[in-house]
N, C-alpha and C positions, 0 to 999 in steps of 0.2 A: 294187651302188654303195651309197657312203657314203650314210645318212641322213640326212647333215650337208651335203647335194650335192644340189641342183635338176639334172634331166637335160637339160640344156641346154647346148651349144655356140655361143660368141661366134662369130662371124665373124674377127674378129683371131687367136683361136685357132686357128681353123683352117684359115684361110689360110697360117699361121704355117711350118703342115707340108705343105701343099699343092702345092709347086711339080710340076708334072708335067701336072698336072689338064688339059684340055685343057675346056671346056665355054663354050658360046656365049654370047653377053651375051642373057642369056634373060629373059621376063618373067612370076616366080613367082607375084607376087602386087600386090595394091593397097595402096600407100602406108598403113604403118603411121600412125594417127592417134591425137588423144586422146579421140575420139567413144566416150560409153557408151550412147548412147542410147535412149531411144523413138523407134519409129519407127525410117525409113532414111534411110541418105543412098546415096550413087548411084556408083559406081566403074567403071573400063571401060578398054578398051584398042582400039587398028584405027581408032578414031573412033569407037568403041559406046560406049552408056553401060549400065550395069548396075546395075538399082536393089538394094540391097543388102537383107539379107532384115530385115522387123521384128523389132523387138527387144524384146518383151511376158516381162519377166520375172515368175517363175511366182510365184503367191499363194498363201502356201506353208501349206500345210492347219493345219501346227504352223510359228508363228511363231520365227524366229534370235532369240537373245538379245542379240543385236547383230546388226541389221540393215546387208546390205550396197547394192550397186547392181551396174551392170555393172561397175565397174571392183574397187570395198571389198568384199570377201567378205563373206560371212554367218560369226556364230561362235551355236554351239550348245555349252552348257554340257552336256545332259543329251539321250538319244537320244529320237526320239517313240516312245508305246509305248501302242498297237498301231503299226508301221507302216501307212500310208496308202496307199491305191492311186490310184496317180498316171495311168495309162493304162487305156482302158476301149477300146481300137481292137485290131481283131484285128492280128496279126503277120504270119509266113507261112502259104506254102499247101502247104509239100511239100519235098522236093526237099531238094540240098546248097547250103548259102549255101560258098563259100570265100573266103578272105581271106590276104591275104600283109601279116604284120603284122612288126616286129622285138620281139624281146624280151631282156630281160636277166634272167631265170631259167634254171632247167633244165627239161627238157620236162615237159610236164605228165604226169601221171597217164593211162595211156589212156582211151579212152570206155568201155569194157565191163565197167573196175574203177573207174569214173571218175562215183559220183552225182550230183555239183554239175554234170559236161557234160551228163547226160543230163537233169537238170530245166532243165537251158537251152535241151535242143535242144527240150523241150514248151514252153517259154515263148515262144520263136522262131518255132516253127513249123517249124523247118528242120533240117535234119542240119549243125553248123556244121564246118566242118574247113578248121583256121588251119594255113598253112604257116607258121611260128614262124621267124624270121630271128635268128641272135645280133645284137647291132646292129655289133657292129666289122666284121661281114659285109654286110649290107644293102647297103653301095652296090654291090656286087659280085652280091650277086643280084639286087636290083633291074634293074641291066645288062643279066643274063643274061635274064632273064623279058621283058625288053621287047624284045630284041636276038631272041629267040626264034623271034618268028613264032609260034609255036603260042597256045592259048588262054589268055587271061590269068584268074586270079580276077578273081570278080564286086566287090570290094572290094580295092583297093591305095593300101597307106598311103605316104604321101609325106612325110615329114619334112625339110622345105624347109629345114632348118641343115645336111643332108650334103649334099654334091657328087653330086645323082642328075642322069643325063645325061638331055637331050633333054628336057627339061621342057615348054620352049614349045611343041614336035613336037606331043609326045605328048598335051597338054591337049588341041587338037585333034584327033587323028587315033586317039586309042586310049580317051580317058573321055568317060564322055555328061556332055552340056551340062544343068544342071539349074536353069538360070536360070528356066525356065516353071513347076519344082514350088517353088522356094521363093525364088525373087525377090521383095521388098515384102513384101504380107500373105497371098503362095501359103504362103510358113512353116507360116503360123497354123494351117495344118491339121495339122501336128506340133508341136501346142505347148512341147515340151519341148526340139527342134531353135531354135522362137525366146526359148530362154530364153538361147541361147549368144548372148555378146553380140557389137556390130557389130563392134569392132576384130579381134574374134578372123574372121570371115567374112571383113573386107577381103582376106586371104591365101586367101581362095578366088576370088580373081576372078582374071580371065586373058584377057587378048584380046576381050573385050567379050561375056567368057561366067562364069558358075558355076559353076565347074567341079569341086564336093569338098565335103564337112561338114569342120571341124574339130575338131580335140580342142583344146577351151580351155583355157586356163592362163593365172594372174594375168599383166598386162601391168608388175608392177613388178620394178625392177633388184636386183639385189644390195643387200644393207642393212650398213650398221655395226651386228654383234650385240655387246652388250655385258656384262660382266658384273658386274652391279649390285650387287651385295655390295663387289665391290673399290672399285666407286665410292663407293659410301656411306659405306664406312670410313674413305674419303680426304675426304670431308665434301662431296661434289659430291653433291646432291640429285636433279640432270637431270645428262645427258648433255653438254656445253654443245655451242651453236649455231656462232660465230663461232670463223675459224680462231686468234684469238688464246687463245680459249679452250681449242680444242682442242690446242693447244700446252704450255698449261698444264695441262689435265688428263694428258696424254703424260706430263709430267715426273713426275706427282703418281702417277702408275700406273708407274712405273719404278723399278726396284730390283735394281742389277742382281749387289751380294749376296746376294740372297737367289734369284737368277735369277728374278726377274719381271718381266715387261714391257708397254705397253702394248699396243701393236701384232703383229700379225703378217699377212702374206701371201700368197696362195699365187702358186707361179714366173709371173713377169711381170705380176703382178695390180697389186700396186704401192698398194692403199686406192685402185684404179679410181672407184670412185663416188663417193666422198666427194670426192676431189681433182678429179674433174670439176665436181662440184655450184660446189665452193667459183670455180672460175676459168670458171665457167659455159661449158662446152665445149660442142660441138654431137655429138652422137650417132653416130659414126665418122665419116657427110658430112653436107655443109651446103649447101641451094639455095636461093639469093635470083636470081628471075626463071631467067636463062636460064644462072648458073655456080655449076658445083658444086665445093665443096670436101673437102677431108680434113681430118679432126679438128687433126693436124699444121698445115693451113695458118691455124690459131687461135692468135692469140700465148697463149692460155690455154694451148696443149701445152707450151710452153717454160717459161713460167711455175708451172704443177704441176710438173714435172718436177721443178725448182729445189726445187719447195716439198718434194718428196718426200725430195728428196739432204738438205734441212735435217733432217727428220725422225730418217733414218739414220744423221746425223752425232751427231745429238744421242742418237742411243743408243736413242729408245723404240721401235725393229723389232727383235723377235728376230732373233738372229743367223744362222740358219736359214732365212730368209726368199728368198733368192734362188733357191733350190730347191726350195721347201717343195712337199709335195703336200699333197689336202685333207685325205688320215687324219692325217697328222701336225698341221697346222693344228687338228683338229678335239679331240684328245687333248689339246695344250696349252691348249685353251681352257676345255673342260669341266675341267681338274684346276687350273685356275687361275694357269698359267705365263703366259700372256696374257689383257689384260683387252678385248679386242676384237678382231674381225676380223669382214672381209668376206664374207658367203656368201649363198643366195639367199633367197628369202623365203619360201619352203617350207619348209624351213629349220627353223622357229620350231616343225617336229613333234619334233624332237630334244626337247625342254622335257621332254616323258611321262619320260623316259628318265633327268632328273636334275631332280627336284622339288622337291630343299631348292636347288637354283642359281635366284636369283632373276635371269630374263635381260629384259632391256632390249635398243634398237633405235637407232640415229641415221639420220634421211633425212639426203639431201645435200642441205645448205645452201649457200646461197651464204656469200662471205667473211663480208662484215657480218652472215647472220645473219637477212635480212630474208625470204629467199624459199628453196622448194626447186628442185631446179633437178637434175630425175633423168632418168634415161636408160630410154626406157618399151622394154619387152620388143615379142615381138612379137603377142604373147598368145595364141600356141597350141603346142600339142608336135609334130604334123604336120597334115595334109590327106589326107580319105581319098577317092578318088573309086572309083565306079563305072564299069563296061567300059563304052565303048562298045556299040552294039549290041543291050542290051536291051530288049525291048520295054515299051509306056508302064505298062500293069502291072503289069511284074516291077518297075519301075524306084519305082513309089510301093510296092510290097509290100517293097521294099530299106529303104526310106524311114520306114516303120511300122517298119520292123526298129530303126535305129538309131534313132528317138525312143525306144525302150522303154528302148534302152542309154542314153539317155541321163536316163532319168529321176531327178528330184531327190532330195537326200540325205534319207533319213529315212522314205524312200517302200517297200512293198512292195518294188517293182522293183528299185532302190537296192539292198537289205538283201539281196536275194538274190543280185545282180550281185554286190556285193562284199565278202560273206562267205560264202556258201552254204548250206546245208542247216543250221538248228538240231538241235544234236545230231551230224555229222557234219562239220560245218567251223569250225562257231563255236560256240561258248556264250552265255549270258547272265549277266554277272557286274555286280554294282552297278547293273543298269539298263541294263549298254551292251553289244553284240558284242561276243563276244572270239575270236581266231582261234584255234582248234585247231594248235600249230606244227606237227604232223607231219603235217600235212593240208594243208597251204599248197600245193603242188603239183598238187592239185585244181582250185584256182583259177589255174596258169597258164596257159592256153588265151588269157588277153592279151583278154577282152572288153572292158578301159577300153583297149585300141588300138583298136578300132570303132567306138565311138561313147561320150559317156562329159558326165555333167553340170559345170557349173561348178564348180572347186572351193570346199569351204568348211573352215574350222576349225572340230574340233570337240574341248572339250575338257574332259572326262567329268570328268576328276582336280581337285578342288580346287585344289590344293598349284599346279596352273598355271593356273586361271583369269584369275589378275592380270596373269601376262605372254599370255596371247592378248587379253585387253582391251588391256593397252598396244599389242600390234602393231595391234589394229582401229585403234587411234588415228593410229597408224605410217601406215599403208597412206590412211588420209584425209587426215594431211598430204601423203603423196607424190601425190596424184591431184591434188592443184593445184599441181604441175611438172612434167610427165611432157614428155620431150623426143621427137617423132618422131624416128626414122631415116627420111630420103627415101628410102631407097636399100635399106628393109626386102625382106632376101629375093631383091634383085637380082643378078645375074650380069654379070662381067667376063670374056670367054677369056683377055685377057691379063693380066688381075691375076692369077687361078688358074695360069696357067702360068708365072706369074715370081713363087711366092710367096717366095722367097728375099731378095725387095725391102724387101716388111715386115717379114719374121726378122730383118734385118740392120739396121734403124729398132729393132723393141724390144730387139735384144742389144746395140746400142750406146746406146741408152737405159739399161738396165739398167749397164751399164758404168760409165754417167759417173755414176749414182746411187752407184756404189759408189766413184769416185774412180779408178777405171782409164781412163776417156775423159773427154774436153772434149766442152763444151756444143758449139764448134765441130765438134768430133768428129759429134754426134746432128746438128748443122746439115745437116752433109754428106750423112748418109747420108738425109734427108728431099730435099736436094736432089738427091742421085743418083735417089733414084724419081721426083720432080718431071721431069726432064733427061731420063731415060731409056724409064720406060712411063709417066709419068701425065698427060699429056695423051691420048693411046692408050682411057687406063682412062675417063678421064671423058669422051670419045666415045663409046664403048661404055654409061657407065652412063646419059648422058643420051638417048640412043637406044631405053635398054630403058625409062629413063622415059618416054619421049614415045610409046613402043608399047602401054604399059600404061594411057597416058591420064588 
């Protein structure tokens, strides 16, 4: 995967290609909200209620240069020296620990030739046996393992942005109920798990139980990355907030005689988060009492589409935008052909590869620039379950292992898990652990997908510390205006079986922006969805919301 791409899949993009998949309207998580809390909230389903794990941020032995909270990330400009010990409790008691995990990497170096794997077995107190499944094959493998009727691995990774089958059923029948171990203050037995923000835990609640441990991720949406050098050369000290200023900036950044453009967007993206912010659109769905509506039922959907069409007609978007892929957008941005584009918040790590490019970003501001209106992400990469039928002592042992793997940045445990053994998988250069490139396969056993700490931002290079400071300020802005999706990770069988309706809306919308379709055509595609499947989809989603509690 490109390093200029966050590994997530939007519901819109998934459903566009999901026709023919039949998955029941099932509850997969609690509602995504803005809580970052100290303390715990509650969530549940089937009339029950689950007290969410108490959030207690780790009191860092080495303070971050720019402190965060349960939403904003910590930023470090140097690596703790020496790394400190974060885990004092025992881990495993021997035997094998099997885990079914997805991977984006080539297979790891075999265990008998892999000093990292051997060391981690020693530290975890078990022989770790991962079943590593390529991401493109994970849904099929998940279905086969679950349907096979055989012995499940002890840990099962559930990336909820994938169309995993029968999740509502599996949570009750195949996964361990972790409520008594992790709900409320019980999680404080595992301090590194208690360091996971509340919003991430909400995804692990279903049908009145806490069924897994989340792999946390930032809650922020994609933002508009900006080449500050081009902006400043045109006389802009800051990226504009208001819509009027946005257009003025777009004009100043565009010079077709030099093949320079203000903006680009990945196929069907059309600066989605910036435009949603301007027109204060809902995050895919809007729930008002008992009434559930889609984003295109909001007037801002058509007004926002007209605005994108205006930007396209003015020539401020790169002409390849309608079919652009992430890799092309990355190349055009870093070579200066485009001055701004949207990408995931984690893509700021690319700045280290281009230290001479001053990088900034724009939050999704409303049209008048008065406030931020940003689509909140789920706060997870996946939720990981323990198989049902484990003895209580074994559940506690495995949670101790997960707590070890979730050790925070800069700890001895984090350093070994993330970088390996000094001199074998990494070296220290200028005070920073630096991977040995031809040893990358040693670390490909994917412990980061078993459990992990909340992500931090680390910028040892002086040249990019200003960039990370700007992004820390950006996250603080974003945190003021996160808009949750009331149906986050919920599913409708009708919607997933009829993905062609959403695809038609996407296609007609692009056609309208490009001047090939009319606004009436777009409204007609929306009306077709509403007339033929909208009521049924809404009913299934409302039933899922009510079941969730």
